[in-house]
Structures are given as structure tokens and as C-alpha cells.
N, C-alpha and C positions, 0 to 999 in steps of 0.2 A: 552369429545372427547377427543382423545387421537393424538400424532403426531407422526408418525412412519418416520425416516428418514434413509437414509443408512448411511454407515462410513463417506463418503466423505462429503456428504450434512449434517451431525449431526456435523462433524467438523467444516465445514463452516459456519452454524447455531452457533454455539457457539461461534465461533470466531468473527462473526458479533455483537452478542449481549452481547460480553464481557464488553462492555461500561457501560451497566446496571447492570450488575454482580459485587458484590463488590469483591476484591480481597480474594481468601481464604489464610489461614494462610499461607501455602506452596502452592505457585503460580506455582510451577513445577506441582502438583497433575492437576491441571486444564488444563495449556497451554501445559505440557508437554505429557499429554494422548490425547488432540485435536492433537500435532503436530505429534504423534507418529503414529495415525490414519490416519491422511492426508498422510503423507509420506509413509507410507505403502501401501495405497490406488493408489497414484500415481504412485509409483515404480510397484504396481501390475498390472497398467494397460499400464504402459510404456514398461513392459516386453514384448518381440516380436514384438514392434514396430520397422518399419526399421530406422528411424530417428524423434524420439518424438521432438527433439529441432526445427525442421525445418517445420515439417508436422503437429504435434499435433495428430498425427495417434496412436492409443493405439490399444492394443488386441482387437479381437471381433470385429473390424470395427467401435467402437467408436471412438470419438474424444473428447481432452479438449479445448472447446471452450476460444475464444479470451476474451469472455466474463467473463467466471469462472476465466481465469488467470489474466484478470487485476483486477476483485474484490478481488483477494488475493493478489495482488500487492497493492491496495488501504489499505486493513487492515493491511499488514505490515508495511507500511508507517505511518498509524495511529497508530501503537502499537508502533512503534519506537519513533514517538513524545511525546508519554505517558511516553515511558521512560526517555526521557530527562527532561519531567516536576516533574519527582520523586526526592526527596533531596536526594544526592549522600552519604552524612554523615548518614542518617537514615535511607535508604532503599537499602543499598550495597547487599547485598545478592539478595533481589528480581531483581535489575536492572541486576544483573549477571545473573539470569536465565531467565529472560525475554528477555534479549539481545540475550542468546543461541537460544532462541526459534526464534526470527528476524534473526538470522544467519541463521538458518535452514530453515525458508521459502523462504530467498534469495536463498539459495543453489537450493531449487525446482525452482525457479523462473528462475534462471540461465541456467537449464536443458532444458527449453521452450525457451531459449533466451529473457526473459521478463527483462525489466527494468525499473526504475520508476524514476521521477524526481520532485524534490520540487521546484517550480519557485521562491521563496518568495527572496526578496532582489535583484531580476534582472531587468533590464531595460525592461519596455514593448514597445514591437514594433508594430506599427499600421498594420493591415492586417495578424497577428500571426493568423494562421488558425488551431494550436495544442491547444489554449487557448480561452477559455470560461469565460469572466469579468463577474462576479455574481453582483459586486457592484466597485461604484468610491467613494473614500473618499476623501475629503477635507486635505491638507497637514497639516494642524493647528497641531504644535506641534509634527511632526514626522520629524525626520532625515532620509534625503535621502542617500541612499547608492550608488547612481548613480550620476555622474556628472551635468545631467539635463534630463528635460523630464520625461515623467510618468514611474512610476516604479511598480514592483509587491509589495504590503505592506504583504499579506500573502495568503497561498496558502490554499483553500479547500480541494481539491483532486489533487494529482499529475497527470503528464502527465505520459500517461505508455504507452513504446513501446514495440514490438515484432521483432525482426530482422530487427530494426531499422525503422518501422513503427508504426506510432500512432494508438494505438487501444483504446485509451482513452483518451478524450482531458482533459487537466487541468481546474479546476475551481479556480478562483483568484480573489483577492480582489485589486484594484491598485489606486494608488494615483496618481493624476496628478500635479506636481509642477511648471507647466508653468504659467504665467501672464495670464488672462485672458480678 
């Protein structure tokens, strides 16, 4: 059974499955091709739209959904985190090529007024509606970046906003440093 995907779907599928795929000798061959396909698909869809940045409308009456844009933002954030994990001395060329792809993905997101935010090391506010706490950890051995109170130890998925409103809530792991 073969799976047939359109240009945008194929690019997003390949991007989502990047984690399971080892980097080729030249990562530009994979990521560059995916980026080119995605960018040309988004540009082709947005041509003729009155204001894709505000409405998400594209030619032919289609729209680029908040769900699709938030998924692109999350995958861009993940790729950015992976780049930071590469040894700068050993992977200089690969880091530059992947960083260029991240920059291009962010440029597409900007066209649709989409931004993402990593909440790691920020104070946690009770009642924060844009955040889902997936776990609470004990503070043992963890140095708090905030003066007092609970804080976000790690971000599992970033907060994604479009035109200032949350379209995907963040998933975080928090640490409570207050005495119980």
C-alpha cells in the first residue's frame, strides 16, 4: 500500500518524521527540498488572497488552518532546539544549513502573523490559561532561575499565537520550589 501526499502534506509529513530519519550527508538535500516545496505551496496558495496574514484565506476559497500553522510553528521550534544540541565545532556547516531552514520557516509563519514562545525558565503563574502542566517535578538539584515560587523547568511544546491570540497552548514541566 502506497501513501500519496500532496506537496504541502508531503513536506509536513517529512518534516514531522525528521526525528526518526537520520540526517543525510548533506541535510540541505532533504530540508532544502522540503522547505522549497512548502514555501512554494504556501506562496501559491496565498497569491490572490486579500490578506493572508489576517484571514488565512488563500485562492480557491481554501484557508490555512490555525491547526496547520501551529503544527508548522511547533516543528520549527523543535528543529531550532535540535540545532542548539549540535556541537558547534563539529557540525558548523550543518548548523548553518538547518538554521537557514528555520529562518525560512519563521518567515512563512510571520506572513500569517504566527509566533511561538518557549516558556522554559519562566515563573509559573497559577491560573495560566495558555499553559498545560504535563508534570510537576521535585526541586532536588535544580537551580531556580526565578526568585521564588514555581517555575517552568522544560517546555514540551511551545505556546503558539496568531495575531496575539493563543492557537495552541504550551505543554510544560514545572518545578515547585516552595516549602510544602
